[in-house]
Backbone and ligand atoms as CSV (ligand in chain L), in Angstrom:
chain,resi,resn,atom,element,x,y,z
A,1,MET,N,N,-21.562,9.930,36.994
A,1,MET,CA,C,-22.311,11.056,36.464
A,1,MET,C,C,-23.367,11.496,37.482
A,2,LYS,N,N,-23.459,12.807,37.623
A,2,LYS,CA,C,-24.514,13.361,38.473
A,2,LYS,C,C,-25.576,13.974,37.571
A,3,GLU,N,N,-26.791,14.060,38.094
A,3,GLU,CA,C,-27.910,14.537,37.298
A,3,GLU,C,C,-28.759,15.499,38.112
A,4,PHE,N,N,-29.085,16.647,37.522
A,4,PHE,CA,C,-29.950,17.625,38.166
A,4,PHE,C,C,-31.034,18.025,37.178
A,5,GLN,N,N,-32.256,18.119,37.636
A,5,GLN,CA,C,-33.352,18.535,36.752
A,5,GLN,C,C,-33.500,20.050,36.799
A,6,SER,N,N,-33.805,20.624,35.645
A,6,SER,CA,C,-34.055,22.055,35.539
A,6,SER,C,C,-35.257,22.225,34.626
A,7,THR,N,N,-35.896,23.382,34.689
A,7,THR,CA,C,-37.033,23.589,33.786
A,7,THR,C,C,-36.564,23.685,32.332
A,8,HIS,N,N,-35.285,23.975,32.108
A,8,HIS,CA,C,-34.769,24.114,30.743
A,8,HIS,C,C,-34.107,22.833,30.227
A,9,GLY,N,N,-34.149,21.786,31.009
A,9,GLY,CA,C,-33.531,20.530,30.579
A,9,GLY,C,C,-32.878,19.839,31.763
A,10,THR,N,N,-32.053,18.879,31.461
A,10,THR,CA,C,-31.372,18.113,32.493
A,10,THR,C,C,-29.893,18.455,32.463
A,11,LEU,N,N,-29.349,18.745,33.643
A,11,LEU,CA,C,-27.910,18.969,33.754
A,11,LEU,C,C,-27.252,17.657,34.122
A,12,LEU,N,N,-26.284,17.259,33.308
A,12,LEU,CA,C,-25.525,16.044,33.579
A,12,LEU,C,C,-24.082,16.455,33.834
A,13,VAL,N,N,-23.520,15.989,34.921
A,13,VAL,CA,C,-22.125,16.304,35.251
A,13,VAL,C,C,-21.328,15.004,35.215
A,14,LEU,N,N,-20.529,14.870,34.158
A,14,LEU,CA,C,-19.703,13.675,34.016
A,14,LEU,C,C,-18.402,13.864,34.774
A,15,GLN,N,N,-17.875,12.739,35.261
A,15,GLN,CA,C,-16.672,12.798,36.080
A,15,GLN,C,C,-15.461,12.247,35.337
A,16,ARG,N,N,-14.292,12.538,35.902
A,16,ARG,CA,C,-13.019,12.072,35.330
A,16,ARG,C,C,-13.105,10.598,34.966
A,17,GLY,N,N,-12.657,10.274,33.761
A,17,GLY,CA,C,-12.584,8.876,33.342
A,17,GLY,C,C,-13.825,8.377,32.618
A,18,GLU,N,N,-14.936,9.098,32.711
A,18,GLU,CA,C,-16.147,8.646,32.030
A,18,GLU,C,C,-16.031,8.936,30.530
A,19,GLU,N,N,-16.539,8.021,29.734
A,19,GLU,CA,C,-16.547,8.196,28.273
A,19,GLU,C,C,-17.860,8.882,27.915
A,20,LEU,N,N,-17.757,10.001,27.210
A,20,LEU,CA,C,-18.923,10.859,26.944
A,20,LEU,C,C,-20.043,10.136,26.203
A,21,ILE,N,N,-19.734,9.597,25.032
A,21,ILE,CA,C,-20.796,9.070,24.163
A,21,ILE,C,C,-21.433,7.824,24.777
A,22,GLU,N,N,-20.588,6.961,25.338
A,22,GLU,CA,C,-21.084,5.756,26.020
A,22,GLU,C,C,-22.034,6.130,27.168
A,23,THR,N,N,-21.616,7.106,27.973
A,23,THR,CA,C,-22.417,7.537,29.120
A,23,THR,C,C,-23.749,8.134,28.663
A,24,LEU,N,N,-23.699,8.945,27.589
A,24,LEU,CA,C,-24.924,9.566,27.080
A,24,LEU,C,C,-25.848,8.526,26.448
A,25,GLU,N,N,-25.285,7.525,25.790
A,25,GLU,CA,C,-26.110,6.449,25.205
A,25,GLU,C,C,-26.840,5.685,26.306
A,26,GLN,N,N,-26.109,5.360,27.372
A,26,GLN,CA,C,-26.716,4.628,28.485
A,26,GLN,C,C,-27.820,5.468,29.129
A,27,TYR,N,N,-27.552,6.769,29.299
A,27,TYR,CA,C,-28.535,7.665,29.910
A,27,TYR,C,C,-29.802,7.740,29.046
A,28,ALA,N,N,-29.620,7.918,27.728
A,28,ALA,CA,C,-30.766,8.046,26.819
A,28,ALA,C,C,-31.590,6.759,26.787
A,29,SER,N,N,-30.934,5.615,26.830
A,29,SER,CA,C,-31.646,4.328,26.855
A,29,SER,C,C,-32.473,4.207,28.124
A,30,LYS,N,N,-31.829,4.529,29.258
A,30,LYS,CA,C,-32.489,4.418,30.560
A,30,LYS,C,C,-33.709,5.342,30.629
A,31,GLN,N,N,-33.566,6.554,30.078
A,31,GLN,CA,C,-34.646,7.549,30.121
A,31,GLN,C,C,-35.635,7.374,28.972
A,32,GLN,N,N,-35.350,6.436,28.071
A,32,GLN,CA,C,-36.179,6.177,26.886
A,32,GLN,C,C,-36.431,7.440,26.068
A,33,LEU,N,N,-35.368,8.208,25.867
A,33,LEU,CA,C,-35.462,9.441,25.079
A,33,LEU,C,C,-35.575,9.096,23.598
A,34,SER,N,N,-36.369,9.871,22.868
A,34,SER,CA,C,-36.474,9.638,21.421
A,34,SER,C,C,-35.798,10.752,20.624
A,35,ALA,N,N,-35.432,11.848,21.306
A,35,ALA,CA,C,-34.707,12.945,20.663
A,35,ALA,C,C,-34.244,13.925,21.730
A,36,ALA,N,N,-33.079,14.529,21.515
A,36,ALA,CA,C,-32.562,15.507,22.477
A,36,ALA,C,C,-31.511,16.381,21.809
A,37,TRP,N,N,-31.225,17.503,22.453
A,37,TRP,CA,C,-30.174,18.422,21.991
A,37,TRP,C,C,-29.280,18.699,23.174
A,38,LEU,N,N,-27.994,18.914,22.945
A,38,LEU,CA,C,-27.134,19.209,24.090
A,38,LEU,C,C,-26.105,20.277,23.774
A,39,SER,N,N,-25.688,20.956,24.834
A,39,SER,CA,C,-24.493,21.788,24.782
A,39,SER,C,C,-23.700,21.487,26.038
A,40,ALA,N,N,-22.383,21.622,25.956
A,40,ALA,CA,C,-21.559,21.229,27.095
A,40,ALA,C,C,-20.211,21.930,27.064
A,41,LEU,N,N,-19.541,21.876,28.233
A,41,LEU,CA,C,-18.177,22.379,28.365
A,41,LEU,C,C,-17.478,21.569,29.441
A,42,GLY,N,N,-16.164,21.717,29.524
A,42,GLY,CA,C,-15.431,20.977,30.549
A,42,GLY,C,C,-13.984,20.808,30.160
A,43,GLY,N,N,-13.435,19.643,30.503
A,43,GLY,CA,C,-12.040,19.346,30.175
A,43,GLY,C,C,-11.911,17.884,29.777
A,44,SER,N,N,-11.212,17.646,28.682
A,44,SER,CA,C,-11.056,16.262,28.216
A,44,SER,C,C,-9.685,15.724,28.604
A,45,GLY,N,N,-9.631,14.399,28.815
A,45,GLY,CA,C,-8.367,13.714,29.062
A,45,GLY,C,C,-7.806,13.209,27.755
A,46,SER,N,N,-8.685,12.658,26.930
A,46,SER,CA,C,-8.323,12.307,25.564
A,46,SER,C,C,-9.575,12.419,24.716
A,47,VAL,N,N,-9.358,12.772,23.462
A,47,VAL,CA,C,-10.498,12.940,22.566
A,47,VAL,C,C,-10.072,12.549,21.150
A,48,THR,N,N,-10.963,11.865,20.463
A,48,THR,CA,C,-10.752,11.587,19.036
A,48,THR,C,C,-11.818,12.349,18.264
A,49,ILE,N,N,-11.331,13.236,17.386
A,49,ILE,CA,C,-12.249,14.011,16.552
A,49,ILE,C,C,-12.014,13.631,15.092
A,50,ALA,N,N,-13.005,13.931,14.277
A,50,ALA,CA,C,-12.916,13.538,12.873
A,50,ALA,C,C,-13.361,14.669,11.969
A,51,TRP,N,N,-12.828,14.618,10.752
A,51,TRP,CA,C,-13.227,15.538,9.681
A,51,TRP,C,C,-13.705,14.675,8.535
A,52,TYR,N,N,-14.862,15.001,7.976
A,52,TYR,CA,C,-15.454,14.183,6.917
A,52,TYR,C,C,-15.001,14.664,5.548
A,53,ASP,N,N,-14.379,13.755,4.803
A,53,ASP,CA,C,-13.931,14.063,3.454
A,53,ASP,C,C,-15.037,13.643,2.480
A,54,ILE,N,N,-15.710,14.619,1.902
A,54,ILE,CA,C,-16.845,14.338,1.012
A,54,ILE,C,C,-16.388,13.605,-0.254
A,55,ASP,N,N,-15.137,13.809,-0.678
A,55,ASP,CA,C,-14.655,13.150,-1.907
A,55,ASP,C,C,-14.518,11.632,-1.724
A,56,THR,N,N,-13.977,11.241,-0.580
A,56,THR,CA,C,-13.785,9.797,-0.335
A,56,THR,C,C,-14.918,9.223,0.508
A,57,LYS,N,N,-15.789,10.109,1.029
A,57,LYS,CA,C,-16.877,9.710,1.934
A,57,LYS,C,C,-16.338,8.911,3.132
A,58,GLN,N,N,-15.201,9.395,3.656
A,58,GLN,CA,C,-14.570,8.766,4.818
A,58,GLN,C,C,-14.284,9.819,5.874
A,59,TYR,N,N,-14.376,9.408,7.132
A,59,TYR,CA,C,-13.937,10.272,8.226
A,59,TYR,C,C,-12.429,10.104,8.419
A,60,LEU,N,N,-11.735,11.222,8.596
A,60,LEU,CA,C,-10.314,11.190,8.934
A,60,LEU,C,C,-10.221,11.511,10.416
A,61,ASN,N,N,-9.693,10.597,11.192
A,61,ASN,CA,C,-9.674,10.741,12.652
A,61,ASN,C,C,-8.349,11.297,13.148
A,62,LYS,N,N,-8.432,12.033,14.265
A,62,LYS,CA,C,-7.224,12.497,14.945
A,62,LYS,C,C,-7.484,12.428,16.448
A,63,THR,N,N,-6.520,11.825,17.162
A,63,THR,CA,C,-6.664,11.667,18.610
A,63,THR,C,C,-5.734,12.629,19.342
A,64,TYR,N,N,-6.273,13.307,20.325
A,64,TYR,CA,C,-5.488,14.188,21.203
A,64,TYR,C,C,-5.485,13.547,22.587
A,65,SER,N,N,-4.300,13.150,23.045
A,65,SER,CA,C,-4.203,12.477,24.350
A,65,SER,C,C,-3.876,13.450,25.479
A,66,ALA,N,N,-3.456,14.670,25.118
A,66,ALA,CA,C,-3.159,15.671,26.145
A,66,ALA,C,C,-4.472,16.253,26.681
A,67,ALA,N,N,-4.413,16.792,27.900
A,67,ALA,CA,C,-5.584,17.443,28.479
A,67,ALA,C,C,-5.941,18.686,27.677
A,68,LEU,N,N,-7.212,18.817,27.326
A,68,LEU,CA,C,-7.689,19.985,26.582
A,68,LEU,C,C,-8.910,20.566,27.282
A,69,GLU,N,N,-9.072,21.866,27.150
A,69,GLU,CA,C,-10.322,22.484,27.585
A,69,GLU,C,C,-11.390,22.134,26.550
A,70,ILE,N,N,-12.536,21.678,27.019
A,70,ILE,CA,C,-13.673,21.504,26.102
A,70,ILE,C,C,-14.357,22.871,26.065
A,71,THR,N,N,-14.087,23.647,25.008
A,71,THR,CA,C,-14.656,24.992,24.972
A,71,THR,C,C,-16.106,24.974,24.516
A,72,ASN,N,N,-16.477,23.925,23.777
A,72,ASN,CA,C,-17.886,23.745,23.426
A,72,ASN,C,C,-18.133,22.361,22.857
A,73,LEU,N,N,-19.268,21.797,23.242
A,73,LEU,CA,C,-19.809,20.629,22.554
A,73,LEU,C,C,-21.237,20.982,22.186
A,74,THR,N,N,-21.623,20.650,20.969
A,74,THR,CA,C,-23.011,20.803,20.546
A,74,THR,C,C,-23.409,19.492,19.886
A,75,GLY,N,N,-24.566,18.986,20.236
A,75,GLY,CA,C,-24.952,17.707,19.645
A,75,GLY,C,C,-26.430,17.433,19.729
A,76,ASN,N,N,-26.803,16.339,19.085
A,76,ASN,CA,C,-28.201,15.910,19.163
A,76,ASN,C,C,-28.274,14.396,19.215
A,77,MET,N,N,-29.440,13.920,19.617
A,77,MET,CA,C,-29.667,12.486,19.736
A,77,MET,C,C,-30.895,12.096,18.954
A,78,SER,N,N,-30.760,11.028,18.196
A,78,SER,CA,C,-31.876,10.455,17.451
A,78,SER,C,C,-31.876,8.956,17.712
A,79,ILE,N,N,-32.881,8.285,17.194
A,79,ILE,CA,C,-32.931,6.824,17.338
A,79,ILE,C,C,-32.578,6.196,15.992
A,80,VAL,N,N,-31.525,5.379,16.004
A,80,VAL,CA,C,-31.091,4.672,14.800
A,80,VAL,C,C,-31.045,3.179,15.138
A,81,ASP,N,N,-31.745,2.378,14.346
A,81,ASP,CA,C,-31.832,0.922,14.589
A,81,ASP,C,C,-32.283,0.619,16.023
A,82,GLY,N,N,-33.233,1.420,16.498
A,82,GLY,CA,C,-33.819,1.182,17.812
A,82,GLY,C,C,-32.968,1.633,18.993
A,83,LYS,N,N,-31.808,2.255,18.713
A,83,LYS,CA,C,-30.914,2.667,19.805
A,83,LYS,C,C,-30.606,4.157,19.723
A,84,PRO,N,N,-30.300,4.776,20.879
A,84,PRO,CA,C,-29.919,6.196,20.863
A,84,PRO,C,C,-28.617,6.394,20.085
A,85,PHE,N,N,-28.614,7.419,19.245
A,85,PHE,CA,C,-27.432,7.746,18.448
A,85,PHE,C,C,-27.118,9.219,18.677
A,86,TRP,N,N,-25.965,9.493,19.303
A,86,TRP,CA,C,-25.556,10.873,19.578
A,86,TRP,C,C,-24.653,11.365,18.471
A,87,HIS,N,N,-24.929,12.550,17.971
A,87,HIS,CA,C,-24.070,13.204,16.976
A,87,HIS,C,C,-23.567,14.486,17.624
A,88,ILE,N,N,-22.262,14.533,17.886
A,88,ILE,CA,C,-21.700,15.633,18.679
A,88,ILE,C,C,-20.482,16.228,17.970
A,89,HIS,N,N,-20.449,17.543,17.900
A,89,HIS,CA,C,-19.265,18.256,17.403
A,89,HIS,C,C,-18.664,19.043,18.559
A,90,GLY,N,N,-17.372,19.324,18.478
A,90,GLY,CA,C,-16.744,20.021,19.592
A,90,GLY,C,C,-15.550,20.852,19.191
A,91,THR,N,N,-15.259,21.845,20.024
A,91,THR,CA,C,-14.003,22.586,19.911
A,91,THR,C,C,-13.252,22.419,21.230
A,92,PHE,N,N,-11.927,22.374,21.111
A,92,PHE,CA,C,-11.062,22.065,22.243
A,92,PHE,C,C,-9.845,22.981,22.177
A,93,ALA,N,N,-9.323,23.375,23.330
A,93,ALA,CA,C,-8.155,24.253,23.356
A,93,ALA,C,C,-7.114,23.697,24.318
A,94,GLY,N,N,-5.853,23.804,23.911
A,94,GLY,CA,C,-4.745,23.298,24.712
A,94,GLY,C,C,-3.987,24.403,25.419
A,95,ARG,N,N,-2.821,24.038,25.930
A,95,ARG,CA,C,-1.967,24.939,26.702
A,95,ARG,C,C,-1.585,26.194,25.917
A,96,ASP,N,N,-1.501,26.085,24.595
A,96,ASP,CA,C,-1.135,27.237,23.757
A,96,ASP,C,C,-2.368,28.044,23.337
A,97,TYR,N,N,-3.526,27.683,23.858
A,97,TYR,CA,C,-4.793,28.414,23.640
A,97,TYR,C,C,-5.327,28.341,22.213
A,98,THR,N,N,-4.700,27.550,21.357
A,98,THR,CA,C,-5.264,27.422,20.016
A,98,THR,C,C,-6.330,26.321,20.040
A,99,ALA,N,N,-7.313,26.483,19.175
A,99,ALA,CA,C,-8.444,25.560,19.181
A,99,ALA,C,C,-8.361,24.569,18.025
A,100,VAL,N,N,-8.837,23.374,18.300
A,100,VAL,CA,C,-9.050,22.365,17.267
A,100,VAL,C,C,-10.502,21.919,17.407
A,101,GLY,N,N,-11.036,21.350,16.357
A,101,GLY,CA,C,-12.421,20.920,16.471
A,101,GLY,C,C,-12.808,19.941,15.406
A,102,GLY,N,N,-13.943,19.318,15.620
A,102,GLY,CA,C,-14.459,18.374,14.642
A,102,GLY,C,C,-15.599,17.553,15.201
A,103,HIS,N,N,-15.890,16.500,14.462
A,103,HIS,CA,C,-16.929,15.530,14.815
A,103,HIS,C,C,-16.346,14.648,15.926
A,104,VAL,N,N,-17.008,14.569,17.055
A,104,VAL,CA,C,-16.465,13.839,18.210
A,104,VAL,C,C,-16.755,12.345,18.058
A,105,LYS,N,N,-15.683,11.562,17.932
A,105,LYS,CA,C,-15.801,10.098,17.839
A,105,LYS,C,C,-15.801,9.474,19.237
A,106,SER,N,N,-14.913,9.967,20.106
A,106,SER,CA,C,-14.884,9.492,21.490
A,106,SER,C,C,-14.210,10.549,22.345
A,107,LEU,N,N,-14.601,10.591,23.607
A,107,LEU,CA,C,-14.041,11.596,24.510
A,107,LEU,C,C,-14.044,11.033,25.921
A,108,THR,N,N,-12.867,11.009,26.532
A,108,THR,CA,C,-12.775,10.622,27.937
A,108,THR,C,C,-12.615,11.885,28.756
A,109,VAL,N,N,-13.463,12.023,29.747
A,109,VAL,CA,C,-13.452,13.226,30.577
A,109,VAL,C,C,-12.163,13.271,31.394
A,110,GLY,N,N,-11.498,14.452,31.364
A,110,GLY,CA,C,-10.253,14.615,32.102
A,110,GLY,C,C,-10.430,15.430,33.369
A,111,LEU,N,N,-11.379,16.377,33.340
A,111,LEU,CA,C,-11.649,17.217,34.508
A,111,LEU,C,C,-13.106,17.037,34.925
A,112,THR,N,N,-13.974,17.506,34.070
A,112,THR,CA,C,-15.414,17.371,34.256
A,112,THR,C,C,-16.034,17.607,32.899
A,113,CYS,N,N,-17.289,17.275,32.746
A,113,CYS,CA,C,-18.014,17.651,31.528
A,113,CYS,C,C,-19.428,18.009,31.956
A,114,GLU,N,N,-19.762,19.273,31.763
A,114,GLU,CA,C,-21.035,19.821,32.228
A,114,GLU,C,C,-21.966,19.965,31.028
A,115,VAL,N,N,-23.015,19.158,31.040
A,115,VAL,CA,C,-23.890,19.021,29.876
A,115,VAL,C,C,-25.281,19.552,30.202
A,116,LEU,N,N,-25.815,20.411,29.352
A,116,LEU,CA,C,-27.241,20.727,29.411
A,116,LEU,C,C,-27.898,19.965,28.286
A,117,MET,N,N,-28.757,19.018,28.656
A,117,MET,CA,C,-29.421,18.184,27.679
A,117,MET,C,C,-30.900,18.498,27.685
A,118,THR,N,N,-31.420,18.848,26.535
A,118,THR,CA,C,-32.829,19.196,26.423
A,118,THR,C,C,-33.548,18.124,25.617
A,119,PRO,N,N,-34.420,17.335,26.255
A,119,PRO,CA,C,-35.197,16.362,25.482
A,119,PRO,C,C,-36.123,17.102,24.512
A,120,LEU,N,N,-36.281,16.569,23.315
A,120,LEU,CA,C,-37.176,17.165,22.318
A,120,LEU,C,C,-38.434,16.313,22.217
A,121,ASP,N,N,-39.570,16.979,21.973
A,121,ASP,CA,C,-40.807,16.189,21.922
A,121,ASP,C,C,-41.102,15.619,20.534
A,122,ALA,N,N,-40.323,16.031,19.520
A,122,ALA,CA,C,-40.475,15.439,18.183
A,122,ALA,C,C,-39.427,14.343,18.026
A,123,PRO,N,N,-39.849,13.080,17.872
A,123,PRO,CA,C,-38.858,12.009,17.719
A,123,PRO,C,C,-38.014,12.209,16.461
A,124,LEU,N,N,-36.733,11.857,16.567
A,124,LEU,CA,C,-35.820,12.010,15.428
A,124,LEU,C,C,-35.180,10.672,15.084
A,125,SER,N,N,-34.852,10.528,13.816
A,125,SER,CA,C,-34.129,9.355,13.357
A,125,SER,C,C,-33.073,9.802,12.347
A,126,ARG,N,N,-32.404,8.866,11.722
A,126,ARG,CA,C,-31.425,9.184,10.672
A,126,ARG,C,C,-31.618,8.225,9.515
A,127,GLN,N,N,-31.332,8.773,8.328
A,127,GLN,CA,C,-31.552,8.028,7.101
A,127,GLN,C,C,-30.329,8.231,6.204
A,128,HIS,N,N,-29.891,7.157,5.548
A,128,HIS,CA,C,-28.716,7.261,4.667
A,128,HIS,C,C,-29.009,8.189,3.490
A,129,ASP,N,N,-28.049,9.065,3.210
A,129,ASP,CA,C,-28.148,10.005,2.095
A,129,ASP,C,C,-27.067,9.651,1.077
A,130,ASP,N,N,-27.473,9.267,-0.128
A,130,ASP,CA,C,-26.515,8.827,-1.152
A,130,ASP,C,C,-25.560,9.947,-1.566
A,131,ASP,N,N,-26.069,11.180,-1.617
A,131,ASP,CA,C,-25.252,12.306,-2.084
A,131,ASP,C,C,-24.035,12.541,-1.188
A,132,THR,N,N,-24.244,12.546,0.129
A,132,THR,CA,C,-23.151,12.824,1.066
A,132,THR,C,C,-22.520,11.553,1.637
A,133,GLY,N,N,-23.243,10.446,1.595
A,133,GLY,CA,C,-22.770,9.212,2.224
A,133,GLY,C,C,-22.991,9.204,3.722
A,134,LEU,N,N,-23.713,10.202,4.209
A,134,LEU,CA,C,-23.933,10.331,5.661
A,134,LEU,C,C,-25.343,9.883,6.047
A,135,MET,N,N,-25.490,9.571,7.312
A,135,MET,CA,C,-26.809,9.297,7.892
A,135,MET,C,C,-27.355,10.648,8.340
A,136,LEU,N,N,-28.330,11.183,7.618
A,136,LEU,CA,C,-28.839,12.520,7.925
A,136,LEU,C,C,-30.109,12.460,8.751
A,137,LEU,N,N,-30.297,13.505,9.527
A,137,LEU,CA,C,-31.426,13.608,10.439
A,137,LEU,C,C,-32.747,13.630,9.673
A,138,CYS,N,N,-33.729,12.926,10.211
A,138,CYS,CA,C,-35.067,12.938,9.612
A,138,CYS,C,C,-36.077,12.618,10.697
A,139,GLN,N,N,-37.339,12.746,10.360
A,139,GLN,CA,C,-38.390,12.325,11.282
A,139,GLN,C,C,-38.680,10.854,10.975
A,140,PRO,N,N,-38.966,10.052,12.000
A,140,PRO,CA,C,-39.153,8.621,11.782
A,140,PRO,C,C,-40.160,8.296,10.677
A,141,SER,N,N,-41.202,9.106,10.511
A,141,SER,CA,C,-42.245,8.828,9.512
A,141,SER,C,C,-41.722,8.965,8.085
A,142,SER,N,N,-40.618,9.720,7.892
A,142,SER,CA,C,-40.092,9.927,6.544
A,142,SER,C,C,-39.088,8.838,6.153
A,143,GLU,N,N,-38.817,7.887,7.079
A,143,GLU,CA,C,-37.915,6.774,6.757
A,143,GLU,C,C,-38.560,5.883,5.718
A,144,SER,N,N,-37.766,5.399,4.794
A,144,SER,CA,C,-38.318,4.456,3.810
A,144,SER,C,C,-37.309,3.357,3.525
L,1,ZN,ZN,ZN,-20.585,15.111,12.562
């Protein structure tokens, strides 16, 4: 991964074979980030995306092993159990130009992944929500 500083955030350029979430977790730990937002584009080698079924409160996963264009990633980072937790959604397009998308479980870079990451000055955390069964974003002070 390469890193460039900008006044609008940090540009991270991931290389072929790097795992997105793992790489971002390591970066956030090293930089001691407490909250961040990101947008990105590039090309994936393989990606597992998920759709959340509110009735069963389970994620349904689907893996795409073919090369796809990463047409967009949007995500944020909070601290959960003392560690960086990235929540990223994405859309991807294949050779037939149709798009698929969902909650990104894992992504291996196939071409490149160009990330603009903006650290936030308000620390974020996540708290379990009984209604949805999800860990929802909150400010650390509102944790109970
Ligand atoms: Zn999600």
